Every structure is written in structure tokens, then in C-alpha cells.
C-alpha positions as CSV (number, residue, x, y, z in Angstrom):
1,X,19.9,-13.8,-18.9
2,X,17.5,-14.2,-15.9
3,X,16.3,-11.2,-14.0
4,X,18.9,-10.0,-11.4
5,X,16.4,-9.3,-8.6
6,X,12.9,-10.0,-7.3
7,X,11.8,-6.6,-8.5
8,X,13.3,-7.0,-12.0
9,X,11.3,-10.2,-12.5
10,X,8.1,-8.7,-11.2
11,X,8.4,-5.5,-13.2
12,X,9.4,-7.4,-16.4
13,X,6.2,-9.4,-16.2
14,X,4.0,-6.4,-15.5
15,X,5.6,-4.4,-18.3
16,X,5.1,-7.2,-20.7
17,X,1.4,-7.4,-19.8
18,X,1.1,-3.6,-20.3
19,X,2.8,-3.8,-23.7
20,X,0.3,-6.5,-24.8
21,X,-2.7,-4.5,-23.5
22,X,-4.5,-2.9,-26.5
23,X,-6.8,-0.7,-24.4
24,X,-6.4,3.1,-24.6
25,X,-6.4,5.4,-21.5
26,X,-9.2,7.8,-22.5
27,X,-12.2,5.4,-22.3
28,X,-10.9,4.0,-19.0
29,X,-10.8,7.4,-17.5
30,X,-14.2,8.3,-18.9
31,X,-15.7,5.1,-17.4
32,X,-14.0,5.8,-14.0
33,X,-15.5,9.3,-13.9
34,X,-19.0,7.8,-13.6
35,X,-18.2,5.8,-10.5
36,X,-19.3,6.8,-6.9
37,X,-16.6,8.8,-5.1
38,X,-13.9,6.8,-3.2
39,X,-13.9,6.5,0.5
40,X,-10.9,8.7,1.2
41,X,-7.8,6.7,2.1
42,X,-5.5,9.4,3.3
43,X,-8.3,11.2,5.1
44,X,-9.1,8.1,7.1
45,X,-5.5,7.8,8.2
46,X,-5.6,11.2,9.9
47,X,-9.2,11.0,11.1
48,X,-8.2,10.2,14.7
49,X,-6.4,13.5,15.2
50,X,-2.9,12.3,15.6
51,X,-3.5,8.8,16.9
52,X,-1.3,6.6,14.6
53,X,-3.4,4.4,12.3
54,X,-3.1,0.8,11.2
55,X,-3.3,-0.2,7.5
56,X,-4.1,-3.9,7.6
57,X,-3.0,-6.0,4.6
58,X,-4.7,-8.9,2.9
59,X,-1.8,-10.9,1.4
60,X,-1.7,-14.6,0.5
61,X,1.9,-15.1,-0.3
62,X,5.2,-13.3,-1.1
63,X,8.1,-14.1,-3.4
64,X,10.5,-14.2,-0.4
65,X,8.4,-16.1,2.2
66,X,6.2,-18.2,-0.1
67,X,2.7,-19.1,1.1
68,X,1.5,-17.0,4.1
69,X,-2.2,-17.6,4.1
70,X,-3.2,-19.1,0.7
71,X,-6.7,-20.0,1.8
72,X,-7.6,-16.7,3.5
73,X,-11.2,-15.4,3.1
74,X,-10.8,-11.8,2.1
75,X,-14.2,-10.8,3.2
76,X,-13.9,-12.4,6.6
77,X,-10.4,-11.0,7.1
78,X,-11.5,-7.5,6.2
79,X,-14.4,-7.6,8.7
80,X,-12.0,-8.8,11.4
81,X,-9.6,-6.0,10.6
82,X,-12.3,-3.4,10.8
83,X,-13.6,-4.8,14.1
84,X,-10.0,-4.7,15.5
85,X,-9.7,-1.0,14.7
86,X,-7.9,-0.8,11.4
87,X,-8.2,2.5,9.6
88,X,-7.7,1.2,6.1
89,X,-7.0,-2.0,4.1
90,X,-4.3,-2.9,1.7
91,X,-5.1,-5.7,-0.7
92,X,-2.6,-7.5,-3.0
93,X,-4.0,-7.9,-6.5
94,X,-0.8,-9.3,-8.1
95,X,-1.6,-12.9,-8.9
96,X,1.6,-14.4,-10.3
97,X,3.9,-13.4,-7.5
98,X,1.6,-12.7,-4.5
99,X,-1.4,-14.9,-5.1
100,X,-3.8,-11.9,-5.0
101,X,-6.6,-10.9,-7.4
102,X,-9.1,-8.2,-8.2
103,X,-11.7,-10.5,-6.7
104,X,-9.9,-10.3,-3.3
105,X,-10.1,-6.5,-3.4
106,X,-13.7,-6.5,-4.4
107,X,-14.7,-9.0,-1.7
108,X,-12.7,-7.2,1.0
109,X,-14.1,-3.8,0.2
110,X,-17.7,-5.1,0.0
111,X,-17.4,-6.7,3.5
112,X,-16.5,-3.5,5.4
113,X,-16.6,0.3,5.3
114,X,-12.8,0.8,5.2
115,X,-10.9,2.5,2.3
116,X,-8.8,0.1,0.3
117,X,-5.4,0.5,-1.3
118,X,-4.7,-1.5,-4.4
119,X,-1.3,-3.1,-3.6
120,X,0.3,-4.0,-7.0
121,X,3.1,-3.0,-9.3
122,X,1.9,0.0,-11.3
123,X,3.8,0.4,-14.5
124,X,1.4,2.3,-16.8
125,X,-1.2,5.0,-16.4
126,X,-3.9,2.4,-17.3
127,X,-3.0,0.6,-14.1
128,X,-4.1,3.7,-12.2
129,X,-7.4,3.8,-14.0
130,X,-7.9,0.1,-13.4
131,X,-7.4,0.6,-9.7
132,X,-10.3,3.1,-9.7
133,X,-12.4,0.8,-11.9
134,X,-12.0,-2.2,-9.6
135,X,-13.2,-0.2,-6.6
136,X,-9.9,0.8,-4.9
137,X,-9.7,4.1,-3.0
138,X,-5.9,4.4,-3.3
139,X,-3.2,3.2,-5.6
140,X,0.4,2.2,-4.9
141,X,3.1,3.9,-6.9
142,X,6.6,2.4,-6.3
143,X,9.2,5.1,-7.1
144,X,11.8,2.5,-8.0
145,X,9.4,1.1,-10.7
146,X,8.7,4.5,-12.4
147,X,10.8,7.1,-14.0
148,X,10.1,10.7,-13.0
149,X,7.8,11.5,-15.9
150,X,5.6,8.5,-15.5
151,X,5.6,8.9,-11.7
152,X,4.3,12.5,-12.1
153,X,1.7,11.5,-14.6
154,X,0.4,8.7,-12.4
155,X,0.2,11.0,-9.4
156,X,-1.7,13.5,-11.4
157,X,-4.1,11.0,-12.9
158,X,-4.8,9.5,-9.5
159,X,-5.7,12.9,-8.2
160,X,-8.0,13.5,-11.3
161,X,-9.7,10.2,-10.6
162,X,-10.2,10.9,-6.9
163,X,-7.7,8.3,-5.8
164,X,-5.0,8.8,-3.2
165,X,-1.6,7.8,-4.5
166,X,0.7,6.1,-1.9
167,X,4.1,6.8,-3.3
168,X,6.5,4.2,-1.9
169,X,10.2,5.0,-1.4
170,X,13.2,3.0,-0.2
171,X,15.9,5.6,0.3
172,X,16.6,9.4,0.5
173,X,16.9,9.8,-3.3
174,X,13.5,8.2,-3.9
175,X,11.9,10.3,-1.2
176,X,13.2,13.4,-3.0
177,X,11.7,12.2,-6.3
178,X,8.3,11.6,-4.6
179,X,8.2,15.0,-3.0
180,X,9.3,16.6,-6.3
181,X,6.2,15.2,-8.1
182,X,3.9,16.5,-5.3
183,X,3.3,13.3,-3.3
184,X,1.3,13.9,-0.2
185,X,1.0,10.3,0.9
186,X,4.3,8.6,1.2
187,X,5.1,5.0,2.2
188,X,8.6,4.3,3.5
189,X,9.2,0.6,2.8
190,X,11.8,-1.1,5.0
191,X,12.0,-3.9,2.5
192,X,14.7,-3.6,-0.2
193,X,12.8,-4.7,-3.3
194,X,16.0,-5.8,-5.0
195,X,16.9,-8.3,-2.3
196,X,13.7,-8.4,-0.2
197,X,15.9,-7.9,2.9
198,X,14.4,-5.7,5.7
199,X,16.2,-2.6,7.1
200,X,14.2,-1.7,10.2
201,X,16.2,1.4,10.8
202,X,15.3,3.0,7.5
203,X,12.0,4.7,8.6
204,X,13.8,6.3,11.5
205,X,16.6,7.6,9.1
206,X,14.1,9.1,6.7
207,X,11.6,10.5,9.2
208,X,13.4,13.8,9.6
209,X,13.2,14.4,5.9
210,X,9.5,14.0,5.7
211,X,7.6,17.3,5.5
212,X,5.0,17.9,8.2
213,X,2.2,18.1,5.6
214,X,2.9,14.6,4.2
215,X,0.9,11.6,5.5
216,X,3.7,9.1,6.2
217,X,3.2,5.4,6.3
218,X,5.8,2.9,7.6
219,X,5.7,-0.3,5.6
220,X,7.1,-3.8,5.9
221,X,9.1,-5.5,8.6
222,X,6.7,-4.6,11.4
223,X,6.6,-7.8,13.3
224,X,5.0,-6.9,16.6
225,X,3.8,-4.1,18.9
226,X,7.4,-2.9,19.7
227,X,8.1,-2.4,16.0
228,X,4.8,-0.5,15.5
229,X,5.5,1.7,18.6
230,X,8.9,2.6,17.2
231,X,7.4,3.8,13.9
232,X,4.8,5.8,15.8
233,X,7.4,7.4,18.0
234,X,9.4,8.3,14.9
235,X,6.4,10.4,13.8
236,X,4.7,8.1,11.2
237,X,1.0,8.7,10.6
238,X,0.3,5.0,10.1
239,X,1.9,1.5,9.9
240,X,1.1,-0.9,7.1
241,X,1.2,-4.5,8.4
242,X,0.7,-7.7,6.4
243,X,2.5,-10.9,7.3
244,X,2.1,-10.5,11.1
245,X,-1.7,-10.1,10.7
246,X,-2.5,-12.7,8.1
247,X,-0.5,-15.4,10.0
248,X,-2.1,-14.4,13.4
249,X,-4.7,-16.8,14.9
250,X,-6.8,-13.8,15.7
251,X,-6.1,-11.0,13.2
252,X,-8.6,-8.6,14.7
253,X,-7.1,-8.8,18.1
254,X,-3.6,-8.4,16.5
255,X,-4.8,-5.1,14.9
256,X,-6.1,-4.0,18.3
257,X,-2.7,-4.7,20.0
258,X,-0.9,-2.7,17.3
259,X,-3.2,0.2,17.7
260,X,-2.7,0.2,21.4
261,X,1.0,0.1,21.0
262,X,1.1,3.0,18.5
263,X,-1.2,5.1,20.7
264,X,0.9,4.5,23.8
265,X,4.0,5.5,21.9
266,X,2.5,8.9,21.2
267,X,1.1,9.4,24.7
């Protein structure tokens, strides 16, 4: 029987790859321990003292929209995002479904001074170690993809490795699970990963349940300055924006407009 949803298919592929991976976790962790310290993803999001930040994404395609910017230059795009005022980068490394790669992350990070989130589908603790080894400063943990035990272990391992763990949630129950394992960087994704439909009201509904000490990021479905301003007004520390930026004729200027909108919303 074919997978029932987008997420089912993506996770099945990643879990099959993890099952075929013969590496053990210990040597990966030991190798990661010798790397220079990460740049500090969550710290950069709060560095402007309350001014909402923009996490700018490098994304070639998506399963629901198809090609977005298949020929993008990750280094040039990272530089443009930095010049436009982005606080951090998010880089897709999933190849089969999003057209990304480890090379995209490495090129983007080398071209700028911004912290970088590895945006991928973590299904194994070795994926967390791999994020550190490829040069990421933060790793995405999707609550819907991980049971409570594995989610807790991945959060703990990320902390041990110096990575920030962005725990992504899609509803109240997942938010509760994220907080229960000690997540301090939480992404509220407007996109339902089973249907890929966008619920733009979700961040507003979840905002009152986010503790004040959590760095909260609104993800997906942010089409323009009005959407970004609405997320800032709801109290989010940052907005993560991909499609709008990679399809813009001037991505750096687009980042600047989003920053201006979020700043005005908090004024």
C-alpha cells in the first residue's frame, strides 16, 4: 500500500536509510567534539533585544509546490540574506524530496557569518551528530516524526554537542510533548505535514501556550509583510520564511521588508 501522506513517504525513506546505515553513534559524537563551537542559533534570534528576527531559508523545491528555485546559488543567496538583515539561515539538506544537499549547507555557511539550521527529517540520533559534523549550528526535530523517548534523546544529544534544537510542532499536543522534553527553541509550523495545507491561524492559537522563556519561531505560510507582522504581534521571536524569499527577484530586499514589518508590529 502506498504511503498515506507526504510525511509518511518522507519518513519512510529516511527511516530506511537510517536502518541501512552501519555507523555507530559513539565515533560520530567523538568526532563532533573536536569541531569549533557553533555560532549560536537561538542566541542570534534574541540578540536584538526583542526585535523580531527573520530566519531566511534556502530551499530549491517542495513536494507540494514542485520546483521553486532549482538553480539557486546557496552562497550568493546566503550573502544576500545576510545583507538584508536576516538573523539566521535555514538550509534544506533533504535531496530526494526538497532538492537540497549537505553541499548547499556548507556553501551557504561559508559565505556568511550567520548561524545555520539544518532543515531535514531527523529520525535517528546519528542525524543529530551528522548535523554537527556538516557544520550546522542548529538541528530540526519534528515532533510528529519522533516518539517521546527519541525526541528526548535527540534534544539531549543536541545540547551535548552544542547545537540548538528547533523542535517543530503542529498542534497543542505536540507543543506539550516538546515542552515536556525541555525544548527551549520551538517552531510552530502552519503547514500540516500530512496534507501540506497551511493553517495561518495556528500560530495565534498556540501563542498563549508558549512559555515566556521559550524562543518561538513561526514557520511556513508567511507570504508577505502582513503575515510576518501578524506573527510578530502574536509574540513570536522570529519568523522562518522560505518560498517567499527564494522566489523573490531581490531576496535581500525581501528580507529587509519582512524585518521592517515585524519591527513595526512590535512598536
